C-alpha positions as CSV (number, residue, x, y, z in Angstrom):
1,M,105.4,-36.8,-18.5
2,R,106.4,-36.5,-14.8
3,T,105.9,-40.2,-14.3
4,K,108.1,-41.1,-17.3
5,Q,110.8,-38.8,-15.9
6,M,110.6,-40.5,-12.5
7,V,110.8,-44.0,-14.0
8,R,113.9,-43.0,-16.1
9,R,115.5,-41.4,-13.1
10,R,115.0,-44.5,-11.0
11,D,116.3,-46.7,-13.8
12,R,119.3,-44.5,-13.9
13,I,119.8,-44.9,-10.2
14,L,119.8,-48.7,-10.6
15,E,122.2,-48.4,-13.5
16,L,124.6,-46.2,-11.6
17,L,124.5,-48.7,-8.7
18,T,125.4,-51.6,-10.9
19,Q,128.3,-49.6,-12.5
20,S,129.6,-48.7,-9.0
21,E,129.7,-52.3,-7.7
22,N,126.3,-52.0,-6.0
23,E,127.1,-49.1,-3.8
24,I,127.1,-45.3,-4.3
25,S,126.9,-42.1,-2.3
26,V,123.9,-39.8,-2.2
27,R,126.3,-36.9,-3.2
28,K,127.4,-38.8,-6.3
29,L,123.7,-39.5,-7.2
30,L,122.9,-35.8,-6.9
31,E,125.8,-34.9,-9.2
32,E,124.8,-37.5,-11.8
33,L,121.1,-36.9,-11.8
34,Q,121.1,-33.1,-11.4
35,V,118.0,-33.1,-9.2
36,S,117.1,-31.5,-5.9
37,D,117.7,-33.2,-2.6
38,E,114.0,-33.6,-2.0
39,T,113.4,-35.2,-5.4
40,L,116.2,-37.7,-4.8
41,R,115.0,-38.4,-1.3
42,K,111.5,-39.3,-2.5
43,D,112.9,-41.6,-5.2
44,L,115.1,-43.4,-2.6
45,V,112.4,-43.7,0.0
46,E,110.1,-45.3,-2.6
47,M,112.8,-47.6,-4.0
48,E,113.7,-48.8,-0.6
49,R,110.0,-49.5,0.2
50,Q,109.9,-51.6,-2.9
51,G,113.0,-53.5,-1.9
52,T,115.3,-52.5,-4.7
53,I,117.8,-50.5,-2.6
54,L,119.0,-50.0,0.9
55,R,119.9,-46.6,2.5
56,K,122.8,-46.6,5.0
57,H,124.4,-43.4,6.4
58,G,124.5,-41.4,3.2
59,R,125.2,-44.3,1.0
60,I,122.9,-46.3,-1.3
61,L,123.2,-50.0,-1.8
62,L,121.6,-52.2,-4.4
63,A,119.4,-54.6,-2.4
64,D,120.2,-58.3,-2.7
65,V,117.3,-60.5,-3.5
66,S,117.4,-61.5,0.2
67,A,115.8,-58.1,0.9
68,D,112.6,-59.4,-0.6
69,D,110.2,-61.7,1.2
70,P,110.8,-65.4,0.8
71,L,108.5,-67.3,-1.6
72,S,106.8,-69.0,1.3
73,I,105.7,-65.5,2.5
74,R,105.0,-64.0,-0.9
75,S,102.7,-66.9,-1.8
76,M,100.4,-65.9,1.0
77,Q,100.2,-62.3,-0.1
78,N,97.1,-61.6,-2.4
79,R,96.4,-65.3,-2.2
80,G,92.8,-65.0,-3.6
81,T,94.0,-62.9,-6.6
82,K,96.8,-65.3,-7.4
83,E,94.5,-68.3,-7.2
84,R,92.0,-66.6,-9.7
85,I,94.9,-65.9,-12.0
86,A,96.1,-69.5,-11.8
87,R,92.6,-70.9,-12.6
88,E,92.5,-68.7,-15.7
89,V,95.9,-70.0,-16.8
90,L,94.5,-73.5,-16.9
91,N,92.0,-72.4,-19.6
92,H,94.9,-71.7,-21.9
93,I,96.8,-75.0,-21.4
94,S,95.6,-77.7,-23.7
95,Y,95.7,-81.4,-22.9
96,S,97.9,-81.7,-26.0
97,D,100.6,-79.5,-24.4
98,E,103.0,-82.3,-23.4
99,C,105.5,-80.2,-21.4
100,I,104.9,-77.1,-19.3
101,G,107.7,-74.7,-18.4
102,L,107.3,-73.1,-15.0
103,D,109.3,-70.0,-14.0
104,V,110.1,-68.9,-10.4
105,G,107.4,-66.9,-8.8
106,S,104.6,-67.0,-6.2
107,T,101.8,-66.7,-8.8
108,V,103.5,-69.4,-11.0
109,W,103.5,-71.5,-7.8
110,Y,99.7,-71.4,-7.7
111,V,99.6,-72.4,-11.4
112,A,101.8,-75.4,-10.6
113,K,99.6,-76.3,-7.6
114,L,96.4,-76.4,-9.8
115,L,98.2,-78.2,-12.6
116,A,99.5,-80.9,-10.2
117,E,95.9,-81.4,-8.9
118,D,94.1,-81.2,-12.2
119,R,96.1,-82.8,-14.9
120,T,98.9,-85.3,-15.6
121,K,101.6,-83.2,-17.2
122,I,105.3,-83.3,-17.7
123,A,106.8,-80.0,-16.4
124,I,110.2,-78.4,-16.2
125,T,111.1,-75.6,-13.8
126,N,114.0,-73.7,-12.3
127,S,112.2,-73.4,-9.0
128,L,113.0,-75.8,-6.2
129,E,109.7,-75.0,-4.4
130,I,107.6,-75.7,-7.6
131,S,109.5,-78.9,-8.3
132,T,108.8,-80.2,-4.8
133,L,105.1,-79.2,-4.9
134,Y,104.6,-80.6,-8.4
135,G,106.3,-83.9,-7.6
136,Q,104.0,-84.7,-4.8
137,N,101.5,-86.0,-7.3
138,N,102.8,-89.4,-8.3
139,N,101.2,-89.1,-11.8
140,N,103.3,-86.1,-12.7
141,N,106.9,-86.0,-14.0
142,I,108.8,-82.9,-13.0
143,Y,112.3,-82.0,-14.3
144,C,114.4,-79.4,-12.5
145,T,117.0,-77.4,-14.3
146,G,119.5,-77.5,-11.4
147,G,122.1,-74.8,-11.2
148,M,123.1,-72.2,-8.7
149,L,120.4,-72.1,-6.0
150,R,119.4,-68.7,-4.5
151,S,118.3,-69.1,-0.9
152,V,115.4,-66.6,-0.8
153,D,113.3,-67.4,-3.9
154,K,114.6,-71.1,-4.1
155,G,115.3,-70.6,-7.8
156,F,118.1,-72.2,-9.8
157,Y,120.1,-69.8,-12.0
158,G,123.4,-69.7,-13.9
159,Y,125.0,-71.7,-16.7
160,W,123.6,-75.2,-15.7
161,A,120.1,-73.9,-15.4
162,C,120.2,-72.2,-18.8
163,D,122.0,-75.0,-20.5
164,N,119.5,-77.6,-19.3
165,L,116.5,-75.5,-20.1
166,R,117.7,-74.9,-23.7
167,K,117.5,-78.7,-24.3
168,V,113.7,-78.8,-23.7
169,N,110.8,-77.9,-26.0
170,M,107.7,-76.8,-24.2
171,G,104.1,-76.5,-25.3
172,V,103.5,-73.7,-22.8
173,A,105.8,-71.6,-20.6
174,V,104.3,-69.7,-17.6
175,L,106.5,-66.8,-16.5
176,G,106.4,-64.6,-13.4
177,T,108.0,-61.2,-12.6
178,P,109.1,-59.2,-9.6
179,G,107.8,-56.0,-11.2
180,I,107.0,-54.2,-14.4
181,M,107.1,-50.5,-13.5
182,G,109.0,-48.6,-16.1
183,R,109.8,-51.7,-18.1
184,K,109.1,-52.7,-21.7
185,G,107.8,-56.1,-20.6
186,L,108.3,-58.5,-17.8
187,G,111.0,-57.3,-15.3
188,A,113.8,-59.6,-14.2
189,I,115.8,-59.4,-11.0
190,S,119.1,-60.3,-12.5
191,Y,120.8,-61.0,-15.8
192,D,120.6,-64.7,-15.0
193,D,116.8,-64.3,-14.5
194,K,116.6,-62.5,-17.8
195,E,118.4,-65.2,-19.7
196,L,116.2,-67.9,-18.3
197,K,113.0,-66.0,-19.2
198,Q,114.2,-65.6,-22.8
199,I,114.9,-69.3,-23.1
200,Y,111.4,-70.1,-21.8
201,V,110.0,-67.8,-24.5
202,K,112.2,-69.1,-27.3
203,N,111.6,-72.8,-26.5
204,S,107.8,-72.7,-26.0
205,Q,105.0,-72.6,-28.5
206,K,103.0,-70.4,-26.2
207,T,104.1,-68.0,-23.4
208,I,101.8,-66.9,-20.6
209,A,102.9,-64.2,-18.1
210,V,101.2,-64.1,-14.7
211,F,101.3,-61.5,-12.0
212,D,99.0,-59.6,-9.7
213,S,98.5,-55.9,-10.3
214,T,100.7,-54.8,-7.3
215,K,103.7,-55.7,-9.5
216,C,102.8,-52.8,-11.7
217,N,104.1,-50.5,-9.0
218,C,107.3,-52.5,-8.4
219,T,110.6,-51.8,-10.2
220,C,113.4,-54.3,-10.9
221,L,116.8,-54.3,-12.5
222,I,116.2,-55.1,-16.2
223,D,113.7,-56.3,-18.8
224,G,113.3,-60.0,-18.9
225,A,111.0,-60.4,-21.9
226,E,109.2,-57.8,-24.0
227,W,105.4,-57.8,-24.2
228,E,105.5,-58.6,-27.9
229,D,107.3,-61.9,-27.1
230,I,104.5,-63.0,-24.7
231,D,101.3,-64.5,-26.1
232,I,99.0,-63.8,-23.1
233,V,99.3,-61.7,-19.9
234,I,97.0,-62.6,-17.1
235,S,96.5,-60.3,-14.1
236,D,93.7,-58.9,-12.0
237,T,91.1,-56.1,-12.5
238,A,92.8,-53.7,-10.0
239,M,95.3,-52.9,-12.8
240,S,95.3,-49.2,-13.7
241,E,94.0,-47.9,-17.0
242,E,97.4,-46.7,-17.9
243,D,99.0,-50.2,-17.4
244,R,96.1,-51.8,-19.2
245,D,96.7,-49.6,-22.2
246,K,100.5,-50.1,-22.0
247,I,100.2,-53.9,-22.0
248,G,97.0,-54.4,-23.9
249,S,98.3,-52.5,-26.9
250,R,101.3,-54.9,-27.3
251,T,99.9,-58.3,-26.4
252,R,96.7,-60.1,-25.3
253,L,95.7,-59.0,-21.8
254,I,93.2,-60.9,-19.6
255,L,92.1,-59.5,-16.3
256,V,90.3,-61.7,-13.7
């Protein structure tokens, strides 16, 4: 019960931040949440550690995505785990799946790397890093959605990205996430990210979500796709029993 209250409280903090143009005072948060100074302090310390907020002189700011590590750094974190997850993904992609959708994300990057080495596939992505990697194999055709490019994760977002992705039917879509703590499914870092994830789900015959278990302890702004909309979730065996039950009761969960 205490964990649920904490998650709801932190979600409310993010909600208040977005309503206040991404900046709010500690005093205002205390008034809105009706909690002790110490409880709020613990929440803010943890949220700052996870990169969702910044604390500056009694004010709280919603962290820009630039507060996160770039993809080039994140792809090196938990590398062995992400490679195992990526290898498992290949077991669920058939040679008859003509087009593969690839979301932004470090674990998805490893999936793209193995796909590019192992199979001749057409793919579409909103990730500049993945399109560059995948296109290095001359036998592969990669389509990039284009759109507004965000510098940190090298992902394309916005109207152009969504409009171009809607035109494509995919056999399989592979989705990543910045975090799932307190969410009803895959978390999204922005409303643009959410819209793209939902298009990947809608336009694919099979949707696979991939992330390492550290994402279970990371929060993010909103839900991107609910577990029931995802066919398979692939993660690692370090996932807690609580998270296994939460996800496994709503979709197929594979741990490697």
